[in-house]
C-alpha positions as CSV (number, residue, x, y, z in Angstrom):
1,I,105.1,112.1,100.7
2,S,105.7,113.6,104.1
3,T,102.2,115.2,103.8
4,Y,100.6,111.8,103.3
5,I,102.5,109.8,106.0
6,G,103.9,112.5,108.4
7,F,102.4,112.1,111.9
8,S,99.5,110.2,110.4
9,P,98.4,107.2,112.6
10,F,96.3,106.0,109.7
11,T,99.4,105.2,107.6
12,A,100.8,103.0,110.4
13,M,97.5,101.4,111.0
14,K,97.3,100.4,107.4
15,H,100.9,99.4,107.0
16,G,101.5,97.5,110.2
17,P,98.8,94.8,109.9
18,T,99.3,94.3,106.2
19,A,103.1,93.9,106.5
20,M,102.6,91.5,109.4
21,I,100.4,89.1,107.5
22,M,102.7,89.3,104.4
23,S,105.6,88.5,106.7
24,M,103.9,85.5,108.1
25,R,103.1,84.2,104.6
26,Q,106.8,84.6,103.7
27,V,108.5,82.8,106.5
28,G,105.6,80.7,108.0
29,I,103.2,81.5,110.8
30,K,104.8,79.4,113.5
31,P,108.4,80.6,112.8
32,Y,107.2,84.1,112.7
33,L,105.4,83.9,116.0
34,E,108.3,82.1,117.7
35,A,110.7,84.8,116.4
36,T,108.3,87.6,117.7
37,R,108.2,85.9,121.1
38,D,112.0,85.6,121.3
39,L,112.9,88.9,119.7
40,Y,113.9,90.7,122.9
41,A,115.1,87.5,124.7
42,R,118.8,87.1,125.1
43,S,120.1,84.2,123.2
44,P,122.8,82.1,125.0
45,S,124.6,81.4,121.8
46,L,124.5,85.0,120.6
47,T,125.2,86.6,124.0
48,Q,123.0,89.5,123.1
49,A,119.3,90.2,122.5
50,N,118.0,88.8,119.2
51,S,116.7,92.2,118.2
52,E,120.2,93.7,118.7
53,F,121.7,90.8,116.8
54,A,119.4,91.3,113.9
55,M,120.1,95.0,113.7
56,K,123.8,94.4,113.9
57,W,124.0,92.0,111.0
58,S,121.2,93.0,108.7
59,E,121.9,95.8,106.2
60,E,118.3,95.6,105.1
61,L,117.0,96.4,108.6
62,Q,119.6,99.1,109.1
63,R,118.5,100.6,105.7
64,R,114.9,100.6,106.7
65,E,115.7,102.9,109.7
66,R,117.2,105.4,107.2
67,H,114.3,105.2,104.7
68,W,113.1,108.7,105.5
69,Q,116.6,110.1,104.6
70,D,117.0,108.1,101.4
71,T,113.5,108.8,100.2
72,L,112.6,112.2,101.5
73,F,115.8,114.1,102.3
74,G,119.0,112.6,100.8
75,A,122.0,111.4,102.7
76,H,124.3,113.8,100.8
77,S,122.5,116.8,102.4
78,E,123.0,115.4,105.8
79,I,126.7,115.0,105.1
80,E,126.9,118.6,104.0
81,G,125.2,119.7,107.2
82,A,122.2,121.1,105.4
83,K,119.6,119.3,107.7
84,G,117.2,121.9,109.1
85,L,113.9,122.3,110.9
86,R,111.9,121.0,107.9
87,Q,114.0,117.8,107.6
88,N,113.7,117.2,111.4
89,I,109.9,117.5,111.1
90,I,109.9,115.0,108.2
91,Q,112.1,112.6,110.2
92,A,109.8,112.8,113.2
93,G,106.7,112.5,111.1
94,S,107.9,109.2,109.5
95,W,108.8,107.6,112.8
96,L,105.5,106.0,113.5
97,V,105.1,104.2,110.1
98,A,108.8,103.2,110.3
99,Q,108.1,101.5,113.7
100,S,105.0,99.8,112.3
101,D,107.2,98.3,109.6
102,M,110.0,97.3,111.9
103,L,107.5,95.5,114.2
104,S,107.2,92.7,111.6
105,A,110.5,93.2,109.7
106,K,112.7,92.1,112.6
107,P,110.7,88.9,113.4
108,T,110.8,88.1,109.7
109,W,114.5,88.5,109.5
110,L,115.1,86.4,112.7
111,A,112.8,83.6,111.6
112,A,114.5,83.4,108.2
113,Y,118.0,83.5,109.7
114,R,117.1,80.6,112.1
115,S,115.6,78.6,109.2
116,A,118.8,79.0,107.2
117,Q,121.0,78.1,110.2
118,E,118.9,74.9,110.7
119,E,119.5,74.0,107.1
120,G,123.3,74.2,107.8
121,Q,124.0,77.4,106.0
122,T,126.9,79.6,107.0
123,H,126.4,82.8,109.0
124,G,126.9,85.0,105.9
125,A,124.6,82.9,103.8
126,S,122.0,83.0,106.6
127,I,122.2,86.8,106.7
128,D,121.7,87.1,102.9
129,H,118.7,84.7,103.1
130,A,117.1,86.6,105.9
131,D,117.6,90.0,104.2
132,A,116.1,88.5,101.0
133,Q,113.0,87.3,102.9
134,V,112.5,90.8,104.4
135,R,112.7,92.3,100.9
136,M,110.2,89.7,99.6
137,A,107.7,90.5,102.3
138,H,108.2,94.3,102.7
139,G,109.9,95.5,99.6
140,S,113.2,97.4,99.8
141,T,114.4,101.0,99.9
142,A,117.7,100.3,98.2
143,I,118.0,101.6,94.6
144,T,119.8,98.4,93.7
145,N,116.7,96.4,94.6
146,Q,114.3,98.5,92.5
147,P,113.2,97.4,89.0
148,A,114.5,99.4,86.0
149,L,111.1,101.0,85.5
150,V,111.4,102.6,88.9
151,R,115.1,103.5,88.8
152,G,115.0,105.6,85.6
153,G,112.7,108.2,84.1
154,G,113.9,111.5,85.5
155,P,113.1,113.5,88.7
156,V,109.3,113.6,88.2
157,H,109.1,109.9,87.6
158,N,111.3,109.2,90.6
159,W,109.1,111.4,92.8
160,L,105.9,109.6,91.6
161,T,107.4,106.2,92.3
162,S,109.3,107.0,95.5
163,V,107.0,104.9,97.7
164,Y,107.1,102.0,95.2
165,G,108.9,99.7,97.6
166,F,106.0,98.2,99.6
167,F,103.3,98.9,97.1
168,G,105.4,97.4,94.3
169,T,106.0,94.3,96.4
170,A,102.2,93.8,96.8
171,M,101.8,94.3,93.0
172,Q,104.5,91.7,92.3
173,R,102.9,89.1,94.6
174,R,99.5,89.8,92.9
175,I,101.1,89.3,89.5
176,E,102.6,86.0,90.7
177,L,99.2,85.0,92.1
178,A,97.5,85.6,88.7
179,Q,100.1,83.5,87.0
180,D,99.6,80.6,89.5
181,I,95.8,80.8,89.0
182,N,96.4,80.7,85.2
183,D,98.7,77.6,85.6
184,S,96.1,75.9,87.8
185,Y,93.4,76.6,85.1
186,K,95.6,75.1,82.4
187,F,96.0,71.9,84.6
188,V,92.2,71.6,84.9
189,K,91.8,72.0,81.1
190,Q,94.4,69.3,80.6
191,G,92.6,67.0,83.0
192,E,95.4,67.1,85.6
193,I,93.1,67.7,88.5
194,T,95.6,66.5,91.1
195,K,98.2,69.1,90.1
196,A,95.6,71.8,90.1
197,A,94.3,70.7,93.5
198,N,97.9,70.7,94.9
199,M,98.2,74.4,94.0
200,A,94.8,75.4,95.6
201,P,96.1,75.8,99.2
202,S,98.9,78.1,98.1
203,I,96.6,80.1,95.8
204,L,94.0,80.6,98.6
205,A,96.7,81.6,101.1
206,D,98.2,84.1,98.6
207,T,94.7,85.5,97.7
208,F,94.0,86.2,101.4
209,T,97.5,87.6,102.1
210,Y,97.9,89.9,99.1
211,V,94.4,90.7,98.0
212,I,91.7,90.2,100.7
213,W,93.5,91.2,103.8
214,P,95.1,94.4,102.5
215,T,91.7,95.4,101.1
216,I,90.0,94.8,104.5
217,V,92.6,96.8,106.4
218,E,92.5,99.6,103.8
219,E,88.7,99.9,104.0
220,M,88.5,99.6,107.8
221,V,91.2,102.3,108.4
222,T,89.9,104.6,105.7
223,G,86.5,104.8,107.6
224,Y,88.1,105.8,110.9
225,G,87.4,109.4,112.0
226,T,84.6,109.8,109.4
227,E,80.9,109.0,109.2
228,D,81.4,106.2,106.7
229,H,77.9,105.2,105.6
230,R,78.9,103.0,102.7
231,G,77.3,99.6,102.6
232,L,79.1,96.2,102.2
233,G,78.7,96.2,98.5
234,E,80.1,99.7,98.2
235,H,83.1,98.7,100.4
236,I,83.8,95.7,98.2
237,I,83.6,97.7,94.9
238,S,85.8,100.5,96.4
239,G,88.3,98.0,97.7
240,T,88.4,96.1,94.4
241,F,88.9,99.1,92.1
242,L,90.7,101.6,94.4
243,G,92.5,99.2,96.8
244,L,94.0,96.9,94.1
245,A,94.9,99.8,91.9
246,S,96.9,101.6,94.6
247,S,99.9,99.3,94.0
248,V,100.0,100.0,90.2
249,L,102.5,102.7,89.1
250,Y,101.0,106.2,88.9
C-alpha cells in the first residue's frame, strides 16, 4: 500500500477532487461551500476556529489522521515503541493523500453539524450526524464501520481489502444508483411516469458524482507524466471497464 500511495502526488490528485464532489453531493453544494469558506474563521458562538472545533469533537476526523497507523503500521507497535525508520517513511509518504482527504472531510463535517443544529438536534446528536455524513461521503477507517466481508477472511484477505474504505464507499453508492435506476424503470413500465421523472434529477446527480466524475479524474491523472496517445473512445472504454472495476473487491 505504501508503495502505491507513498509520496505519490497522483494518488492525492485522484482522491482530492473525487472526494470533494462526493462530499458536495452528500451535504449539498451550498452548505459545503459555506463551510469551506468558514472553516478557518473563528465562530463567535464556539470561541475557536471551526476547523479546531471539528477536530476536537469529531472522532471520525481524528481517526482519519491516524489512518496510516491503523492500516499500514498498527497502533500496538507504536505503544510498544517499535516504530522505526520504515514506519516514519510510511507516515511521511501518506501525508499528502491524507491532506487531500481532509480538505473535503472537514467542510463536510462542519456543514452536516450546522444542518443538524438548525434542525434543533443536540450537540451530541449533531456530532453523530456529522460523523455519519463524513463516513457516507469518504468511507471509514474504523473496523466497526466495515462490512463483514471486509472484516473477516484472514491476513491475506485483510491485506487485499485494506484500502476498501473509500473504494468501497464508491461501490456502495454505485449499487444504490443501480437500484434507483431499476426502480425508475419499474415505474415507467407501470405507467407511473411522474414518479419516474421525480427520481431523474437524483439519478443524474448520482451518475455524475459516483460514475462519470471519478472516471474523468482517473483518466486525466493517469495520463500525467506519460505520452498518453489514447483517443476519446479508448479513454471511455478504459474508464468504463478499469475505472468502475477498481472499487470491486480484489
